[in-house]
C-alpha positions in Angstrom: -1.1 49.3 16.1 -3.2 47.5 19.3 -3.1 43.8 19.6 -6.5 43.5 18.6 -5.6 45.6 15.3 -2.5 43.0 14.7 -4.7 40.1 15.0 -7.5 41.4 12.8 -5.0 42.1 10.3 -3.3 38.8 10.9 -6.8 37.3 10.1 -7.5 39.0 7.2 -4.2 38.1 5.6 -5.1 34.5 6.2 -8.7 34.9 4.8 -7.1 36.3 1.7 -4.7 33.7 1.4 -7.4 31.1 1.7 -9.6 32.9 -0.9 -6.4 33.0 -3.6 -5.6 29.2 -2.9 -9.0 27.7 -2.6 -11.8 29.7 -3.7 -10.3 31.8 -6.7 -11.2 29.6 -9.6 -12.5 27.1 -7.7 -8.8 25.5 -7.1 -10.1 23.4 -4.2 -11.3 21.2 -7.0 -7.8 20.3 -7.6 -7.5 19.1 -4.2 -10.6 17.1 -4.4 -9.8 15.6 -7.8 -6.1 14.7 -6.5 -7.7 13.1 -3.3 -10.0 10.9 -5.5 -6.9 9.8 -7.6 -5.0 8.9 -4.2 -7.7 7.0 -3.0 -8.3 5.1 -6.1 -4.2 4.3 -6.8 -4.2 3.3 -3.2 -7.0 0.9 -3.3 -6.4 -0.9 -6.6 -2.5 -1.1 -5.6 -3.3 -2.9 -2.6 -5.6 -5.2 -4.5 -2.9 -5.8 -6.8 -0.4 -6.2 -3.8 -2.3 -8.6 -2.1 -2.7 -10.9 -5.3 0.8 -10.6 -5.7 1.7 -11.1 -2.4 -0.4 -14.1 -1.5 0.8 -16.1 -4.8 4.3 -15.4 -3.6 3.8 -16.3 0.0 2.3 -19.8 -1.0 5.2 -20.4 -3.4 7.9 -19.8 -0.8 6.3 -21.6 2.1 5.5 -24.6 -0.2 9.0 -25.0 -1.6 10.5 -24.4 2.2 8.0 -26.7 3.5 8.3 -29.5 0.9 11.6 -29.3 -0.6 13.3 -31.9 1.4 10.5 -34.7 0.2 10.5 -33.7 -3.2 12.0 -36.3 -5.5 14.5 -34.9 -7.9 12.8 -34.1 -11.4 10.5 -31.6 -13.5 8.3 -30.9 -10.7 11.1 -30.1 -8.3 13.0 -28.1 -10.8 9.8 -25.9 -11.8 9.1 -25.3 -7.5 12.9 -24.0 -7.3 12.8 -21.9 -10.1 9.7 -20.2 -9.0 11.0 -19.9 -5.4 14.1 -18.2 -6.7 12.2 -15.8 -9.0 10.1 -14.6 -5.8 13.1 -14.4 -3.8 14.9 -12.0 -6.4 11.5 -10.2 -7.0 11.3 -9.3 -3.2 14.9 -8.7 -2.7 15.0 -6.1 -5.6 11.5 -4.4 -4.9 12.3 -4.1 -1.2 15.8 -3.1 -1.8 15.2 -0.2 -4.2 13.2 3.1 -3.8 9.6 3.4 -4.5 10.2 6.3 -6.7 13.0 4.8 -8.7 10.6 1.8 -9.7 7.8 4.3 -10.6 10.0 6.0 -12.9 11.5 2.9 -14.6 8.0 1.4 -15.0 6.7 4.7 -16.7 9.6 5.9 -18.7 11.0 2.5 -19.5 8.6 -0.4 -19.2 5.6 1.4 -20.2 7.2 4.3 -22.3 4.4 4.2 -24.9 1.6 4.4 -22.4 -0.3 7.7 -21.9 -2.0 6.4 -18.7 0.0 7.6 -16.0 -2.5 6.7 -13.4 -2.6 3.2 -14.3 1.2 2.8 -14.6 1.5 4.3 -11.2 -1.2 2.2 -9.8 0.5 -0.8 -11.0 3.9 0.4 -9.8 2.8 0.8 -6.4 0.8 -2.6 -6.4 4.0 -4.4 -7.8 5.8 -2.7 -4.5 3.2 -3.5 -2.1 3.3 -7.3 -3.2 6.8 -7.6 -2.1 6.1 -6.4 1.8 2.7 -8.2 1.5 4.3 -11.6 0.8 6.5 -11.0 3.6 3.6 -10.5 6.0 1.6 -13.3 4.8 4.8 -15.5 4.8 5.6 -14.9 8.5 1.9 -15.3 9.1 2.0 -18.9 7.5 5.2 -20.0 9.2 3.6 -18.9 12.6 1.0 -21.5 12.6 2.4 -24.7 14.2 3.5 -27.2 11.6 1.4 -29.6 13.5 -1.9 -28.1 11.9 -0.4 -28.9 8.6 0.3 -32.5 9.6 -2.9 -32.6 10.9 -5.1 -31.7 7.9 -2.9 -34.1 5.8 -3.4 -37.0 8.2 -7.2 -36.6 7.5 -7.0 -36.8 3.9 -6.5 -33.1 2.8 -4.1 -32.4 0.3 -1.5 -29.3 0.5 -3.8 -26.8 -1.0 -7.2 -28.0 0.8 -5.1 -27.9 4.0 -3.9 -24.6 3.3 -7.2 -23.2 2.3 -9.5 -24.9 5.1 -7.1 -24.8 7.9 -4.0 -22.4 7.5 -5.6 -19.5 5.8 -8.3 -18.7 8.2 -5.7 -18.5 11.1 -3.3 -16.4 8.8 -5.9 -14.2 7.9 -6.8 -13.5 11.5 -3.2 -13.0 12.4 -1.9 -10.6 9.8 -5.2 -8.5 9.1 -3.9 -5.6 11.4 -0.3 -5.7 9.7 -2.0 -5.6 6.1 -4.0 -2.5 7.4 -0.9 -1.0 8.5 0.5 -1.5 4.6 -2.5 0.1 3.4 -1.7 3.1 5.5 2.1 3.1 4.2 0.8 2.7 0.7 -1.6 5.6 1.0 1.4 8.0 1.9 4.0 6.4 -0.9 1.6 7.3 -3.4 2.4 11.0 -2.9 5.2 10.5 -5.5 3.0 9.7 -8.2 3.7 13.3 -9.2 6.9 12.2 -10.7 5.1 10.8 -13.8 2.7 13.8 -13.6 -0.3 11.9 -12.0 -2.5 14.5 -10.5 -2.7 13.2 -7.0 -3.2 15.0 -3.7 0.3 16.2 -3.4 0.6 17.1 -7.2 -2.5 19.0 -6.7 -1.0 20.9 -3.9 2.0 21.7 -6.0 0.1 22.8 -8.6 -1.9 25.4 -6.7 1.6 26.6 -5.0 2.9 27.0 -8.6 0.1 29.4 -9.8 -0.6 31.3 -6.6 3.1 31.5 -5.4 1.8 30.9 -2.0 3.4 27.6 -0.3 2.0 27.7 3.0 -1.8 27.1 2.6 -2.0 24.6 -0.2 0.9 22.7 1.3 -0.3 22.7 4.8 -3.8 21.6 3.6 -2.5 18.7 1.9 -0.6 17.3 4.9 -3.5 18.1 7.0 -5.7 15.7 4.5 -3.0 13.0 4.7 -3.3 13.4 8.5 -7.0 13.1 8.7 -6.8 10.0 6.3 -4.0 8.4 8.3 -5.7 9.4 11.7 -9.0 7.5 10.6 -7.5 4.5 9.2 -5.0 4.0 12.2 -8.5 4.2 14.2 -10.1 1.5 12.4 -6.9 -0.7 12.5 -6.9 -0.2 16.2 -10.8 -1.2 16.5 -10.1 -4.1 14.4 -7.0 -5.3 16.7 -9.5 -4.9 19.6 -11.9 -6.9 17.7 -9.9 -9.8 17.0 -8.4 -9.8 20.7 -12.1 -10.1 22.0 -12.3 -13.0 19.5 -9.3 -14.9 20.9 -10.7 -14.1 24.5 -14.0 -16.2 23.9 
C-alpha cells in the first residue's frame, strides 16, 4: 500500500468514526443539549455565587473593621455569630472537593428532588460563593482605610460609604479575578454527570457508551471546552486592558 493509499484509508476511518459518533441518529444533538445545560449551570451558579460572596465579604469586613469599636451587647453578639458562620462556611466549602459537595446536596440534602440540574446549579453556586467571597473581601481590604474614614467624616454611614465610595473601586479591582472564577466554574461543571445531569461531559460519555468509540466524542468535548475557555480568556484579557487604560487617564 502506497503512502497516499494509507492516508486515504486513514481519512476514510476518521470519516466513518465521525459519522458513527455524531451524524448517525443525530447524536451531535446530545452535545448541543449538554452544552446548553453546561452554560445554564455556569451562568446561574455564578449569579448565586456572587450574591453569597458579596454578602459574606460584607459581613466579614464589617466585623473585622468594627469589632474593636462595638460595645458588648446583642448587636455585637449577632455580628460575631454571623462572622463565625461565614468563616465556617468558607473553610468547609474550600476544604472539601466539589464533587463531594455535589453528591451530599443531591443524595442527602435534596434526596427527594428529581431536578438534578437545579440541585447541581445550587451546589456549584454555593461552592463558587466561598471563593467569590474571598475575592471580594480581598478587594475591600485593598482599599485604603482613609477612604472609609473620609466617607464617614462627610456624614455617610457605613452602608452608604461602602455603596458609594468603596464598592465602585472594589468592583473595578476584582472584575478580572471574578471573570477567571467564571472560567474555573465552567470547567468544574463537568462533574455534574455524577448526579445524572446531562451536561457536556455527560453527553460525550453517553455517545462513547453507545458507539464504543472513545476518541471522537471525548476529543470533541475537550475541544468545545477549550474553545469556550479560550474565548472567555480573550474577553478577560480585553477587560483587563480596558481597565488599565481607564487607570492611565
